[in-house]
C-alpha positions as semicolon CSV with decimal commas, in nm:
position;residue;x (nm);y (nm);z (nm)
1;M;12,144;-10,747;-20,242
2;I;12,017;-10,654;-19,853
3;T;11,773;-10,385;-19,796
4;L;11,742;-10,156;-19,473
5;L;11,417;-10,331;-19,424
6;D;11,605;-10,678;-19,431
7;V;11,860;-10,592;-19,177
8;I;11,624;-10,463;-18,931
9;Q;11,411;-10,806;-18,975
10;K;11,704;-11,016;-18,939
11;S;11,836;-10,829;-18,663
12;S;11,533;-10,828;-18,472
13;D;11,509;-11,208;-18,537
14;F;11,871;-11,250;-18,397
15;L;11,824;-11,033;-18,106
16;G;11,472;-11,197;-18,028
17;G;11,651;-11,544;-18,036
18;K;11,899;-11,399;-17,799
19;G;11,634;-11,316;-17,521
20;V;11,643;-10,954;-17,571
21;E;11,335;-10,789;-17,474
22;G;11,174;-10,538;-17,735
23;A;11,400;-10,710;-18,028
24;R;11,245;-10,495;-18,330
25;L;11,273;-10,196;-18,125
26;N;11,602;-10,250;-18,033
27;A;11,731;-10,340;-18,395
28;E;11,576;-10,026;-18,527
29;H;11,752;-9,820;-18,245
30;L;12,105;-9,987;-18,346
31;V;12,045;-9,974;-18,736
32;G;11,951;-9,604;-18,679
33;H;12,237;-9,534;-18,490
34;A;12,483;-9,701;-18,712
35;L;12,353;-9,519;-19,014
36;G;12,295;-9,181;-18,868
37;L;11,938;-9,218;-18,947
38;K;11,609;-9,150;-18,674
39;R;11,367;-9,406;-18,660
40;M;11,112;-9,218;-18,874
41;Q;11,362;-9,177;-19,133
42;L;11,427;-9,557;-19,144
43;Y;11,069;-9,625;-19,217
44;L;11,110;-9,407;-19,522
45;Q;11,399;-9,601;-19,642
46;F;11,291;-9,970;-19,576
47;E;11,376;-10,039;-19,971
48;R;11,726;-9,900;-19,967
49;V;11,989;-10,128;-20,030
50;L;12,255;-10,117;-19,768
51;T;12,647;-10,128;-19,906
52;E;12,906;-10,360;-19,736
53;P;13,065;-10,052;-19,549
54;E;12,711;-9,963;-19,403
55;L;12,649;-10,326;-19,273
56;E;13,001;-10,337;-19,137
57;K;12,876;-10,046;-18,896
58;I;12,553;-10,243;-18,813
59;R;12,708;-10,566;-18,720
60;P;12,913;-10,519;-18,447
61;L;12,622;-10,317;-18,239
62;V;12,394;-10,593;-18,289
63;R;12,644;-10,811;-18,146
64;R;12,706;-10,661;-17,861
65;R;12,331;-10,624;-17,795
66;S;12,308;-10,998;-17,855
67;Q;12,551;-11,049;-17,552
68;R;12,309;-10,839;-17,359
69;E;12,495;-10,519;-17,339
70;P;12,248;-10,234;-17,250
71;L;12,099;-10,082;-17,555
72;Q;12,187;-9,696;-17,396
73;Y;12,548;-9,798;-17,346
74;I;12,567;-9,909;-17,709
75;L;12,413;-9,580;-17,818
76;G;12,602;-9,379;-17,572
77;E;12,361;-9,144;-17,468
78;I;12,014;-9,131;-17,305
79;E;11,755;-8,838;-17,265
80;F;11,684;-8,737;-16,928
81;S;11,467;-8,441;-16,797
82;G;11,513;-8,272;-17,135
83;L;11,872;-8,318;-17,123
84;K;12,095;-8,511;-17,347
85;L;12,349;-8,715;-17,145
86;K;12,633;-8,940;-17,210
87;V;12,601;-9,319;-17,049
88;D;12,857;-9,565;-17,044
89;R;12,966;-9,858;-16,797
90;R;13,122;-9,617;-16,549
91;A;12,761;-9,532;-16,373
92;L;12,415;-9,671;-16,359
93;I;12,180;-9,592;-16,679
94;P;11,933;-9,313;-16,557
95;R;11,578;-9,452;-16,509
96;P;11,245;-9,326;-16,565
97;E;11,193;-9,360;-16,184
98;T;11,477;-9,123;-16,108
99;E;11,349;-8,863;-16,380
100;Y;10,989;-8,888;-16,202
101;L;11,177;-8,795;-15,865
102;V;11,279;-8,481;-16,029
103;E;10,914;-8,413;-16,107
104;L;10,757;-8,457;-15,764
105;I;11,039;-8,252;-15,625
106;G;10,909;-7,956;-15,847
107;V;10,567;-8,024;-15,717
108;R;10,686;-8,031;-15,368
109;L;10,911;-7,744;-15,327
110;E;10,744;-7,396;-15,258
111;S;11,004;-7,196;-15,361
112;S;11,352;-7,263;-15,564
113;P;11,632;-7,364;-15,333
114;S;11,947;-7,181;-15,356
115;R;12,167;-7,481;-15,273
116;I;12,120;-7,853;-15,377
117;L;12,311;-8,156;-15,270
118;D;12,305;-8,465;-15,496
119;L;12,457;-8,791;-15,312
120;G;12,589;-9,057;-15,529
121;T;12,546;-8,860;-15,864
122;G;12,670;-9,121;-16,104
123;S;12,624;-8,976;-16,436
124;G;12,530;-8,630;-16,292
125;A;12,177;-8,739;-16,409
126;L;11,964;-8,581;-16,076
127;A;12,224;-8,290;-16,043
128;L;12,221;-8,170;-16,392
129;A;11,828;-8,180;-16,410
130;L;11,784;-8,009;-16,105
131;A;12,058;-7,737;-16,216
132;S;11,858;-7,690;-16,514
133;R;11,521;-7,641;-16,323
134;Y;11,654;-7,414;-16,037
135;A;11,867;-7,178;-16,256
136;G;11,962;-6,973;-15,950
137;A;12,057;-7,297;-15,732
138;A;12,428;-7,391;-15,657
139;V;12,462;-7,767;-15,703
140;T;12,720;-8,002;-15,549
141;A;12,717;-8,350;-15,646
142;V;12,916;-8,617;-15,491
143;D;13,022;-8,968;-15,548
144;A;13,273;-9,211;-15,421
145;S;13,379;-9,333;-15,786
146;P;13,619;-9,131;-15,956
147;D;13,517;-9,308;-16,314
148;A;13,153;-9,185;-16,235
149;L;13,248;-8,855;-16,126
150;A;13,469;-8,833;-16,463
151;L;13,136;-8,898;-16,668
152;A;12,943;-8,668;-16,471
153;A;13,197;-8,391;-16,543
154;E;13,161;-8,464;-16,934
155;N;12,791;-8,427;-16,872
156;A;12,828;-8,108;-16,682
157;T;13,030;-7,942;-16,967
158;A;12,829;-8,090;-17,273
159;T;12,495;-7,927;-17,096
160;G;12,660;-7,595;-17,029
161;L;12,576;-7,680;-16,674
162;A;12,954;-7,683;-16,553
163;P;12,980;-7,369;-16,384
164;R;12,711;-7,442;-16,143
165;V;12,764;-7,779;-16,060
166;K;13,047;-7,878;-15,828
167;L;13,154;-8,234;-15,849
168;L;13,338;-8,381;-15,515
169;E;13,471;-8,748;-15,466
170;S;13,311;-8,835;-15,148
171;D;13,171;-9,133;-14,935
172;W;12,822;-8,978;-14,874
173;F;12,872;-8,666;-14,661
174;Q;13,247;-8,746;-14,573
175;A;13,393;-8,465;-14,774
176;I;13,116;-8,210;-14,724
177;A;13,202;-7,963;-14,489
178;P;13,028;-7,975;-14,170
179;T;12,934;-7,591;-14,174
180;E;12,780;-7,625;-14,505
181;R;12,383;-7,608;-14,535
182;F;12,145;-7,708;-14,833
183;E;11,796;-7,649;-14,880
184;L;11,761;-7,966;-15,090
185;I;11,939;-8,303;-15,068
186;V;11,863;-8,570;-15,292
187;S;11,972;-8,905;-15,350
188;N;11,920;-9,251;-15,557
189;P;12,176;-9,449;-15,361
190;P;12,229;-9,806;-15,415
191;Y;11,947;-10,022;-15,234
192;L;11,899;-10,383;-15,399
193;T;11,972;-10,690;-15,177
194;A;12,243;-10,956;-15,299
195;E;11,940;-11,153;-15,402
196;E;11,776;-10,888;-15,592
197;T;12,081;-10,803;-15,757
198;A;12,133;-11,159;-15,882
199;G;11,772;-11,173;-16,004
200;T;11,796;-10,863;-16,241
201;A;11,847;-10,869;-16,647
202;P;12,189;-10,961;-16,741
203;E;12,169;-10,593;-16,886
204;V;12,207;-10,504;-16,511
205;R;12,404;-10,747;-16,326
206;E;12,677;-10,811;-16,601
207;F;12,717;-10,444;-16,720
208;E;12,622;-10,190;-16,474
209;P;12,843;-10,116;-16,159
210;R;12,770;-10,335;-15,888
211;G;12,872;-10,083;-15,611
212;A;12,604;-9,851;-15,738
213;L;12,325;-10,148;-15,716
214;L;12,384;-10,361;-15,403
215;A;12,360;-10,242;-15,043
216;A;12,403;-10,417;-14,707
217;D;12,166;-10,482;-14,447
218;E;11,874;-10,589;-14,688
219;G;11,946;-10,293;-14,906
220;L;11,903;-10,059;-14,642
221;A;12,260;-9,958;-14,535
222;D;12,341;-9,665;-14,748
223;L;11,951;-9,539;-14,738
224;K;11,993;-9,538;-14,361
225;R;12,330;-9,339;-14,337
226;I;12,192;-9,088;-14,544
227;L;11,857;-9,051;-14,329
228;V;12,070;-9,040;-14,018
229;A;12,305;-8,779;-14,129
230;A;12,117;-8,544;-14,372
231;P;11,969;-8,330;-14,079
232;G;12,311;-8,210;-14,000
233;W;12,352;-8,082;-14,344
234;L;11,997;-7,946;-14,410
235;A;11,880;-7,581;-14,352
236;A;11,554;-7,536;-14,130
237;G;11,281;-7,657;-14,333
238;G;11,511;-7,807;-14,604
239;A;11,365;-8,127;-14,772
240;L;11,553;-8,468;-14,838
241;A;11,420;-8,657;-15,137
242;L;11,506;-9,024;-15,183
243;E;11,454;-9,283;-15,417
244;T;11,439;-9,649;-15,242
245;G;11,343;-9,975;-15,285
246;I;10,983;-10,114;-15,307
247;A;10,982;-10,301;-14,976
248;Q;11,202;-10,050;-14,748
249;H;10,938;-9,773;-14,653
250;A;10,820;-9,910;-14,318
251;A;11,196;-9,954;-14,178
252;L;11,285;-9,629;-14,304
253;Q;10,953;-9,442;-14,169
254;R;11,048;-9,598;-13,819
255;L;11,397;-9,455;-13,840
256;A;11,276;-9,113;-13,931
257;A;11,039;-9,101;-13,672
258;S;11,257;-8,856;-13,467
259;P;11,238;-8,460;-13,374
260;D;11,484;-8,429;-13,670
261;W;11,210;-8,451;-13,930
262;A;10,842;-8,263;-13,946
263;V;10,739;-8,445;-14,252
264;V;10,774;-8,774;-14,363
265;E;10,609;-8,878;-14,695
266;S;10,599;-9,222;-14,866
267;I;10,543;-9,157;-15,228
268;K;10,439;-9,419;-15,491
269;D;10,598;-9,448;-15,841
270;L;10,396;-9,441;-16,153
271;T;10,329;-9,819;-16,119
272;G;10,179;-9,766;-15,781
273;R;10,477;-9,921;-15,580
274;D;10,632;-9,737;-15,258
275;R;10,965;-9,588;-15,431
276;Y;11,034;-9,236;-15,294
277;L;11,044;-9,082;-14,936
278;W;11,011;-8,709;-14,902
279;L;11,142;-8,566;-14,546
280;R;11,148;-8,196;-14,437
281;R;11,337;-8,053;-14,163
282;P;11,125;-7,844;-13,885
283;A;11,118;-7,493;-14,008
């Protein structure tokens, strides 16, 4: 007879032996997901004896995690800025750093934008979070990956925000009409170097889409394209908010030193590292 606590402990030991960080927490999430229980409910049922059909639900999930598949992909969802979003291998897993970008935008915008553009939307996390925050805004979200756009569409429908979020296949601004203007443009583009990508955890380099991670020119290629082109699609006084790599701000600030930008602000993440750029067009 195997109890719920036995399974959690054995799964934790197994995952730890495979190099999984936070093995006990991962085991609890996986077992809870398989049994349809929240973590607090697990604690109240530690002595419960599991049936063979229940164990058969748990084993493949633990096996997948032992192969370093990200926990979020196995669970199939993540909470982001108060929204429950589907996640799978079609797009990057939304990070806390990107969620913090939403908060920074809320602090810095003096008024609600009427039109927002999200470049490289992936799962749709940024676009949907901003659509939820700014109820009067029309949001356009673009991505070069049809698979990512399909995932974003599923999330837009699930969150009830589909009527206000237009999804468009585009290589950055390529499919955006030159006459369109936005009060806010946001992007979390690829910004890792080849060396940085190779040095990431197996969960990242082996499972998440490489095209959403890696950029040429020391990770700067896509950031530079966006920074140079964005003024042509921003309304007067409009803002550009970028998530970047932590060693890229000097080069980007040099590029932004032009009459196109009235404000260029480097902002640190919660660990104190340069992570975001906030730029404003002249009014």
